[in-house]
N, C-alpha and C positions, 0 to 999 in steps of 0.2 A: 333155628327159627330166626328170621330177620324182622326187624320192625323199624319204624321211623318215629321220631318225636314230633308232636304237632308243631306247626309253625309258631304258635303262640308261646310255646315253651322252649323251642330249639335254641334261642339266643339268650335265654334267661340264665342267670348265675345264682348259685346258692348265696344266702345271706353271708356277707363277710363277717358280720358280728357272730353268727352262729358257728362259722368255721373257726374263728379265733377262740371262741368260748370252749371249743373242744380241747384246746391246748391249756386252758386255765385249770383243767383238772389235774395237770401234772403237779407233783409235790413241789411246794415252794414258789409256785407261780403267783405273782401279785396281779389280781384281776381288776384293772381299770377299764376293761373292755365290756363288762357286763351292763345290764340294764335293769337288774332285779332290785326291788326294794331291800333295805337293810334287814337282815334276818332277825335282828333284835327288835324290829318293829312288828314282826308277825305275832298275832294273838293266838299262839299255839294252844295254850290251855283252854281258852274260850272255844276255839274251833273243836277241840277234842270233846269238851263237855257238851257242846251243841250237837255234834255228830252222834254221840252216845245217846243223848236224850231222844233225838229224832228216830234213831234206829231201834230204840227200846220201846217207844210209844206206838209207832205205826210204821214198821219197816217197809211194808208193801207200798205205801203211798210214795216213798222216796225212791223206789226201785222200778216202778212201772214207767211206761211211756208217758211223756208229758205233752202239754199244749205247745204248739210251735211258737206262739207269741210270748210264752213264758209263764212261770208260776204266778198265779193271779195276785196272791198277797204281796209278793215282791214287786210286781209291776205297780201296784197301788202305793207301796211304800216309796218307791223311786219317784213316782209322780208327785207325792206330797213333799218329799225331800227336795226335789228340784224347784218346786214352787217356793219353798221356804228359803233355800240357800242360793238359788240362781235366778229367781224371778222368771222361771220358765213355766208358763201356765196357760198356754193356748188350748182352747177346747178343740182346735183343729189338728191336734197332734196325737200320736199313739206311741206309747212306750212299749218297746219290744226287747226282750232279754236275749242276749247273744252270748256265744262262747268265746269270750275275749273281745277286745276292742278291734283287733284287725279284721274280725269277721264283719264288722259294720262297714269297713272300707270295701271288702270283697263283695258283699251283697249290694251295697249302693252302686258299685260299678256294674255289677251284673244286671241291675235293674235299669240304670239310667244310660249306660253307654253301650254302643255296639262296637264290634271289632273295627279298628281304624279310626274311631273317634279320639278326641284329645281330652286330656285332663290337665288343668293348670294347677301347679303346685309350687310350694316353696322349694328353693334350691340353695342349700341342701334340705333334705327331708328324711323322714323315718323310712328306713329300707323296707320294712314289712309292708307298709302302705304302697310304696313305689312298686314293689314286686306284685302286690295284689292288682294294681292297675295294669301292669305289664302282662300279667297272666290272662287278662281278658282282651289282649291285643290292642290296648290303648297306647296312643302316643303321649309322651310326657312333655309338657311345656314348662320349663323351670323359670321361676321368678326369684331374683336375689333377695336376701333379707338384710335389713339394716339393724341397728341396735334396738329399734322399736318395732321390729317385725318386718313383714313383707313390704318391699318397696312398691308403693302405690303407683308411681309413674310407670314403672316397668310392668306392673299388673295391667294397667290401662293399655299399654302397647301390646302385651300378650293377648288380651281380649280382642283388640282390633285385628291382630294378625292371625287369629285362630278361630275362624267361623265355625269349625266343627267341635269346638270345646263344649263339654256337657256340664262340667262343674268345676269349682275351685276348691282345692283341698288345702286346709290350713290347720296347724297346731298353734293356737293363739297364745297359750300359756306355757312358758318355759320350754320352748320349742325343742324338739329332738331332731338334730343334735345341737342346734345353735344356741339354746338356752335363753333366747330372746322372748319378750312378751309383746304382743301386738297392742299398740296403744289404742285408747278409746276412739280417737279421731280416725285412725286407720280402720278400725272395725266398722265404724259408721260408713266410711267411704267404700270399703269393700262390699258392704251390704248394698249400698246405692248402685255400685257398678254391676253387681250381680243382677239386681232387679231390672236395671236399664237394658241389660243384654240377655235377659231370659236364661240366666244361669242359676244353678243350685250351688249353695255353699255346703261343703262337708266339713263341719267343725269338729275336730278331734281334740278332746280335752281329758287325756288320761292323768295329767299332772296337776290339774287346777287346785286340788286340795293340799298340795305340797308347798304352798307359799310360805317362805320363811322371812321375807322382807317386803316392805311396801304394802300398798293397798290393793285389794281385789279390783279387777276390771270387769265390767258387765260382759257377759257372753254375747256373742253375735246372735245366738238363738233367742235371747231375751228381747231382741229388737225385731224379731221376725213376725211381722204382721201380714206377710204375703205368702206364707207357706213355702219358703224357698231354702230353708236351712235344715239339714239333717245333723243332729247333734249326737256325738258319740262320747259316752262316759264309761268308766271302768272301775271295778273294785280291786283290780290287780295291785294297784299301787298303795291302797289304803288298808286292804285286808290281807290278801296273799295272791301272788300271780298264778300259783298252781291250781287255784279254784276255778279259774277260767270263767268268770261271770262278769259280763259287761252289759251295756244297754244302749239302745238307740232311741232317740226321740224323732219320730218320722212324721212328716205331714200326711194327713189322712188320704190325700189324693193319690199317693202311691204306696200307702202302708200295706194294701192288699198284695201288691207285687212284691214288696219287701218280704212279706210273710212267706210267699211262695219261694222266694230266693233262700230264705232260711230253711224251708223244708227240703229244698234241693241240696243245701249244704250239709246239714246234719240232723234234720227233723226237729230237734229241740235241744236246748242246753240241758246238761245233767240236772235232774230234778233234785237229787240230794244236795248238790252244791248250791242250787238256788234256795233250798229250804234253810241251809246253814246261814246264808246271807240274810234271809228274811228274819230268822230267829235272832241273829246278831243285832239287827235293828230293834227288835222287840225287847231284848233282855240286857243289852249293854248300852253304855253311853258312847255313841259313835263320835260325837263332837269331842269328847274328852280324849278318846283314842287318837283322833286326828291331831289334836293339839300336842299330844305326847310324841307322836311320830315326827311332827314338825320340829320338835326340840332335837330329836336325833339327827335330822337332816341339816338343821341349822349348825349344829356342832361339826358335822362332817364337812359341810361346805366351807365353813370358816377355816377348818384345819387344812383342807386341800388348797384353798386360796392363799393362806399364810405360807404354806410350804412352797407353792409355785412362786410366790413373791420372794422367798428367801433363796431358793435353789435354782430357779430358772428365769429370774427377772431380766437377764440380758439376752434371753433366747426365745421365750414364749410370751405372747401377749394374748389377752382374753378379755371378754366382757363378762363381768361378774353377774351370774343369774340371780334372780330374786326367789328362786325355788326350783322344783324339779329334781333331776338326778344327774345332770350332765354339765360339763364345761367344754366349750368349743374352743380349742387352743390353737393359735396360729404360730407356725414356725417361720423363721426368716425365709424370704423368697429364694435365696440361693442354696437352701438346704433341700436335699432329696428326702422328701417326707417318707417314702416307703423304705429307704435305707435306714432312716432314723427308727422307724417302727420295728424293722427287723433286728436292728442292734439292741433295741429294748427287749425284744423277745429272747435274744441270746442271754440276757441278764435276768430273765424270768419276770419281766414286766410286760403285760399285755395291754395294748391300747388299740383303738379302732382307727384305721386310716380313713381320712375324710372322704376319699373317693367313693367309699361304700355308700355314702348318702347323697351322691350327686346324680342328677338326671342323666348326665353323660359321664360315666366313671372312667372314660379314657382320657379326659382332659386333666391337665396338671392341677394339683390341689396342695395347698400348704397347711392344711388343718388336720388335727387329730381330735378324736372325741375321748374325753376322760369321764369315767363314772366314779362318783364319790360315795354312793350309797352302799355298794356291795363290799368293798374291802374294809378290813378292820382299821381302827385308828393307827395302829402300829404299821400296818402295810401302807397306808397313805403316806406316812412320813418316810418310810424306807423306800417306797416306790418313786416318789417325787425326787428324793435325793439321788437315786440312780438316774432318773431322767436328767437331772442337772449335771451329773458327772459325764454322761454320754453327750450332752449338749456341748460341754467344754471341748470335747474332741472335735466336734464340727466347727466350733468357733476358732480353734487354733489351726485349722487347715489353711 
């Protein structure tokens, strides 16, 4: 039997991150390539207790089909939580539960863009979202990032030159992979530009609760008085990624279409997992849990930065993030980034090549992404030391 791959998928490549992660399962591999929260931050005992309670009290309710928009008690809890913590409280929005944050990007694209339309996004950006946009036949228009987020002048130019753009995609807090945080001034300017040019903003905020330094910056959604911002949040980074429960705050004017997109995608998010998250809100101190995991990430971030400064100071430069899970590390211009990455792999250290996050992954890139949340403290020290040793080989050439 012969077959052909659709035009939308023919030129797509598998996630470089996922391909590298396959190698991290090898014994002795130090995984700086992951994106998972620290396993010591998982509330395993609490999830076990909640699961047992739900399945012993009323197992059928957790195992039947659910409502596409989500488990109603959880939707209400998310709405209250966002009002209290993010000042997101418009009566013109609807909370919809999704199966992970990337599903919000997929459904939003499905609803707002047609094949051949453009999406304006940060360059670099999260590979999962870029592939979601590509899978719907969208063209990607990349905008470079500065130390305080997306370059607004370049964004203005991209908007001028892209009349078929449908929305702007941004990760404003501790951007993946750049680690940057979009300043308040830039958030206001981005919102104004979107409003002026009839564009939607897709605000992806999976890392916002993982701030370890500095002050919180108001979300773009909290400024949304015109119904032009779709807000994506997730429990993957503060509870556990395997639960696959996230949420979208969607303007009512296209919430119906978003729900249909959800039905097409997977009908509904797993009811049991939604009930676990809902009971977690009811029975545990979520704020205390978040503060505790921030302590874990603060320690790990400090450790990796200290090690980079000690072992790689003449080779790697970086902007220290104020939270999140990643460091975006720059190699010298004369260093072949992919050769360096491959040499690290030979020494059992896995990092992600920066090309994986670029709109055009064929262009030269001098960056690598490092994850500090997944590896143990011992592996952070040992892995960065190896990075420094291999760096010396390049310096001495």
